[in-house]
N, C-alpha and C positions, 0 to 999 in steps of 0.2 A: 398850559394845564388843560386837562380833559374835563369837560363838564360832567356833573353828577349824573344827568339823565342821558348823556350823549355817547356812552360807551356802546360799542357794537354788542348785540344781544346774543352772540354765540355762547358766552358763558352761561346764559340762562338754559340753553338747550343741554349743555353738559351737566349742569346742576339737575335739571329735570330727569336726565338719564340716570344719574347716580341715585337721586331720591327714589325713583320708581323701582330700581333694582333692590335697594335696601328695604323698601317697604314690602316688596314681594318676598324677600327672604325672611321677613318677620312674620309673614302670614302662614299659619300652620295649615291652612286649608288649600293653599295654592302651591303646587310642586313641594309636597312634604318629603323631607329627607333629600331634597336637592337644593343646592345653593347656586344661584346665578352669579356670574362674574362679568367683568368688563375690561376691555383694553381700548384705549383711545390711540389710533395710529395716524391721526391727521390725514384721513381719506385714503390710506394705503390699502387697508384690508376690509373695512367694515362693509356690510351689506346694506345698511340703512344710513342715509345721510340726512341730517337735519339742518344743514347750512342752506344758505341761499342757493338757488338753482344754478348749476354749472353746465353749460352746453357741452363741455368736453367729456362729461361722464355719461352723456346720452349715447355714446358709441357702444353698442351691445357686443361688438366683436372683441373690444378690449376690456369692457367692464360689464361682463354678463351677469354678475351677481350684485350689482350695485342698484339700489332703488332710492331715488331722491324724493323726499317727502314734501319739500317746499315747491311752491309754484314758480313758474318762470318770472323772475323779477330782477330788474337791473337798477332799481331805485337806490339801493344801499350804497353802492359805489358813488353814484352821482351826489347823494345826500352828504356823505363824508367829505367829498371834495368841496361842496358848496359851503359847509360849515367852516372849513379851514380857511376859505377865502373870505367869508363874511366876518369872522372874528379876527382875522389877520394873525393867526397863531404862528409863532416862529418855533415852537417846541411842542411836539405831540407824542404821547405814548400810546401804542396800539397793542392789543392782544390779538394776534393773527395766527392762523394755521400755516405751517410750512407748505411751500409749493408755489406754483405759478399764480394762483388766485390771491394768495396772501400777499405776495410781493406787489400786487397792484397798488396796495395802501402804504408800502414802505416808503419812508422819507428819511431825510438826514437825521443823525443822532438817535436812532431807535435802539433801545436796549435788547440785546440778543437773549434768547432763551427765557422770554418773559413768562410769568406764572400768575395765575389768579390769586395765589396766596400772597403775592407781593403788595396787592392793592388793598386799601382799607375797606372794611365792610360797608361804610356809608357811601361808598361809590357805586354800590351794586343796587340795581332795582329788583327787589325780591318779589314783585308781582309777576305772576305766570302770564307770559305772553301767548299769543296763538301758536307760534312756532314751538315753544317749549312744551305747551299742552299737547301738540301733535307728537312730540318726542315721548312724552309720558305715556300716551295712549299706544305708541308703537311698541314700547318695551312690554306693556301689559299684553299686547297682541302676541308677541313672541312667547311670553310666559304661558298664556293659555294654550297656544299651539303645542308647546312642549308638554304641558300638562295632559292635554287629550291624547297625545302620542304615547306617553308613558301609561296611561290608563289602558289604551288599546293593546300595548305590548303585554301588560300584566294580565289581561283577560285571555290572550292567546297562549301564554306560557303556562305550563302545568304546575310549575313551582310558584308562579306569581312573584318572582323576585325582580321587580322592576328596577330596584336601586342598583342591580349589578350592571346595568347598561351605562355606559359613559358617553356623553354627547358634548361637544363643544357648546359653550353657553350661547353662541349666536347661531347654532345650526338650526335650520328648518327642514321639514320633510323634503326629501328628494327622491327621484326615481333611480333605480339601479337595474343593471342588465344581468350581472353575474354575482354569485355569492362570493365572499371573501375566500382567498386561499390561505389555509392555515399553515402553521410550521410543518416543514418537511416537503413542501411543494412551492412552485413558483408560478407566476402569472405568465401566460402565453397569449398574446393579443390574437383576437379572431380577425382574420383577414376580411377587409371590406366593411367592418362594424365599427362603432364608436369605441373610444378608448376605455369606457367602462365595461365593455364586453370582452371577456377573456376566459381561457381555460386554465384549470389548475393542473399543472404537469408535475409528477413526483420527481424529486431530485435524483440525479444518477447516483451510482454507488460511490461511497466515500465523500458525498457532498451533502450539505445541510442548509436549511433555513430555519432560523430561530425566532422569526417574527411573522406577522400576518401580512399578506399581499406583497411579498418581496418579488422583485423581478429577476433576480439572479441567485443561483445557489452558490454557497461558499464551500470550497474544497478543504477537507480536513488536512492538517500536516501529515507528513509521512509516518510519524510515530503515534498517530491517532487514527481512529476510525469512526464512522457514523453509526449511531444506534439504530435499532429497528425502525423507530419513528422518524429517523433522519432529521431530528431537530437539535441534536447535540453530539459533539465529538468526544469519544471515550479514549482512554489511554490503551495502547496496544500491550499485549503480554509478550515478554520476551521468552523465546522458546529455542530449542535445538533438539537434535536426536539424542535423547538421554537414555541411560540404562533403565529408568523407570518407565519409559514408553513401552507398550506392548511390542512394537516393531523393534525397538532397541534391544529389549530382552531376548526376543527371538533370534536376532542376528548375533548377539553376543554369545548366547547359549550355543548356537550352531558353530560359531568359531571355536569355542573352547572344546566342545565335543569332538570336532574334527582334529584338533590339536591332540587331544588325549588319544584318539584313534591312531593318529600318525606315530605318536610315541610308542603306542602298543606294537605297531608293525615293526618299528625300529628294534624294540626289545626282542620281538620274535626272530628278526633276522640275525641279530647279534647272538642269540641263543643257538641258532642253527647255522652259524657261519661257516662251518666246515662241510655242509651238505652241498651236493652238486648244483642245486638250483640257485643257491646263493652265490656260490663261487663262479658260476658259469658266465655272468655278465658283469664282472668287475664289482665285487661287493663294496669296495671303497666308494665308488661312484654312487651306488645305491644308498650308502649311509649318508653321503653329502646331499643327495636328492631328498631323502626323508627329513633331514634337519631343515633344509631350505623350505620344504613344504609346510613344516610346523611353524616356521616363522611367517610364511605367507598367510596362514590362518590367524596367527596372532596379530599380524599388522592391521587386520580389519578392526581390531578393538581401538586403534588410534582414531578411527573415524566416528566413534561413539563417545558421547560426553560433551561438556561445554568446551568449544574450541579456544585455543589460545595460540600465541605466536609459535611456540615450540612444537605443538601438536600439528599445526598446519604445515610446518616444514617437514616434520618427521613422517607425516602421511605419505607425501609424494616420494621422498628420497628412499624410505624403507621399502615402499611398494616397488619402486623401480629396481632397486638393487637385489632384493631377495627373489623377485621373479626372474631377474636376469641370471642369477645363480642357478635356479631350478631349471630354466629352459636351456642354458648353456650346458648344464650337467646332462640333460637328455640328449643334446647334440653330441657330447662326448661319448655317451653310452652307444649311440647310433653308429658313430664312426668306429668305436671299438668292435662292434658286431661285424662291420664290414671288413675291417683289418684282420679279425680273427678268421674269417672265411678265406681271405686272400692268402693267409699264411699256409693254409692246408692245401693249396693248389701248387703243384710242382712248378719250379721255375720262377716263383715269386719271391722277392726279397723284402717282405714286409715284417719279418720276425723281429728285426732289430727296432723298428718303429713301434711295434706293439709291446715289446719288452721294456723299452725305455719309458714308457708311460707318456708319450708325446700327446695323446688325445686329452690327457688330464690338464694340460696347459690351456686348453680352450676356455676353461672355467675362469681363471684369473684375468686372462686377456679380455674376455667379453665383459667381465664385471668391471674392469678398469675403464673401459670405454663408457660404460653407463655411468660410473661414477664421475667421469669428466663431464658428461652431459648434465648430470644433476648439479655439478659444482658451478657450471656456467649459469644454469638456471637460478640457482640460489644467489649467485653473485650479481646478476643483472636485474631480474624482476622476480623475487621470491613470492611464495604464497603469503597471504595476510588475512586477518580477520575481517569479515565483511557482514553486512546485514541485508536481509531480504524482507522487505516490508509489504510485498504485494502477492506473494504465493498463497498465504493463508489468511483468510479474513480475521481481522482482530489480533493478529500475531506478528511480531517482529522475529524473524528466524535468524540466529547467528550462524554463519556458515564460514568455511574456508574458501577464499577466492584463489583460484589457481595462480594468479599473478600473470604469468606469461603463458597464454594458450599455445603459442608456437612451441615453447620448450616442453610443455606437457605432451603435445603431439609428437615431438622428437623422441621423447622417452618411450612413448607407446609405439612409435613407428620402429624404433630400433628393436624393442622387445618383439614386435610382430615379425621383423625380418629374421631374427634368430629362430622364432617358432616356425616360420616358413621354411628356413633351411633344415631344421630338424625334421620336419614333415617330409620334405623331398628326399632326404638321405634315407629315412626310415622306410619310405614307400618303395624306394628302389631296392632295398635289402629285405623286403617282407618275405620273399620266396626262397631265401637262402637255406639250403638243407642243413639244419642243425637241430639238435634235440631240444635245447633251451633257447632257441632264437626268439628273442623278444621283440624283433623289428615290427612284427604286426601290431603288437600292443602299443609300442612307441608311436607307430603311425596313427593308430586310433586315438591315443591320447592327444596328439598334436592336433588332430582334426577337431576334437571336442574343445581344446583350448582356444584355437582360432575361431571356431563358431561362436563361443561365448563372447569373445571380445568384439567380433565383427557385429553381433547383434547389440552389444552393449552400447556402442557409439551413438547410433540414432536414437535409442531409447534414453540414453543419458541426456542428450540435448533436448529432448521433448518434455523433460520433467524439471521441476524447481523445488527449492527448499529441502525439507527433510527427505522427501521422496528421491531426490537426485542423489543425496548422500547414501541412502539405502540401496539404490541401484548400483553404485560403485562398490559398496560392501558385498553385495550379491554377486557381482561379476568376479570379485576376488575369491570368494568362497567356492563359487561354482567351477571356476577354472582350475583352482588348486585341487578341489575334490575330483574333478575329471582326471587329473594327472595321477593322483593317488589311487583311484579306483582302476583305471585302465592298465596301469603298470604293475601294481603290487597286488591286486585282488587275485589274479590268476596264480601267483606265487604262493600267497597265503593259503589258497585253496589246496595246492599240492603239498605244502608243508604240514598243514593241519589234518587234511582229509584223505590225501593220496600219498601216504608215505612210501608206498611200494614204488612209486615213480621218482622218488627223491633218493635213489641209491644207485650204485654201479650195477648191481644185479638186476634191478628193474630196468635200467637203461639198456643192458644187453638183451634182455628178453623182449623189450619193445623193438629194438632194431632187428632182432631175429624174426619176429613176427611179421614185421614189414617186409623183410627179404623174402619170407615164405609166400606172402601174399602176392609178391611180384612174380614169382614162378608158379 
């Protein structure tokens, strides 16, 4: 049994601590609107200790915030041992603190996790000892220090709202080196200075901090972006090149206008199909070229609007095939011009080749090769729907991914080889003596076509998102418009404004005037 007056008096210190805190909380004049609290951690975290002096806590390197209130005294441990020997106790119950010091009193058959509540009240000495009185005074010292600090803060604050500040119940005034870093920034240590000295660095783009004094910024997910204060991630808007966008409206309107213009030229040629200027350069090929150019303008509309799997595939296949038909038709027209001149030279046997329409077979052969390339592309790694979350701030752009860039460049490369072949043949035939020789116009049209696509490639790869799609549409419209203008504008000028030159009588007079000028 443990004697009534022989319990260690640690419980008195605990009771004094609790009593002082509750008394302060009931006092309306000390720390008004502030409630003190307490946590007992068995010497793990408190700043003030009221137990007997422990030499191990005197190491300021490890316990820089621990202050021992008791004097250096080792009589308690010796007294407890002497009592146990004197009374020959075989069973003893102890209320001890966990840790090395508490285990000094540990003996056999001790009850674990003991509590003061388990012991009867008559076992406690309710008189306040010197140690418990020191504990009581220490609590009041902390309370008065906090009270003075709150008063000082209230006098400096223009609003006087001292209750808005939150302090841990055991906190005492301390010195600081840097102000706290708010949300949207992170702490960056100052080299060669204490840990409390730091700079506040704003978070990089798409990164946030949502608390005070954070050391690292957090990156927002790909489908979210950081707000202007960089303390919260917001959902990105899904967007694409639509018909409602000013850029989409402009490109769509341009494509439809050029389609109507091409249809008007076709109607004009059909209406004047029996005139010399229409018949001179194979009017069937002119019709095929005009129809293919109309489809070139229309295929640009496939790139506008919300992409889906079907439109992603149709964009590339339609573009590759209709442009191949247009360029191969120009190649056939150029070869027709050359063969027509060869037939007029004595000793040449090209008439049968020209009459048989052999140049016209160039169109289906070239188109079949391009269809094969597109078929291999679609069968191996076709285009698909993709998202671009980085090109525009706060937006996720839906785009069509080419799938296989190699196949895309093969289609473009084949188209470029046809254009280069047409340009070469037309350039060689540009000075052939013929009244309606369009080789010069074909040469210039191929020069414009090649220039547009050679310029397109580097610009295309330097852009992203909707601008990249717009650049591809612009290249389609510009190259098609170049072919339409360079080849058919001179013919429309003669048909509409110079009708005298679009007749046999006008042709004879023109040849006669040239012959007279020579003599």
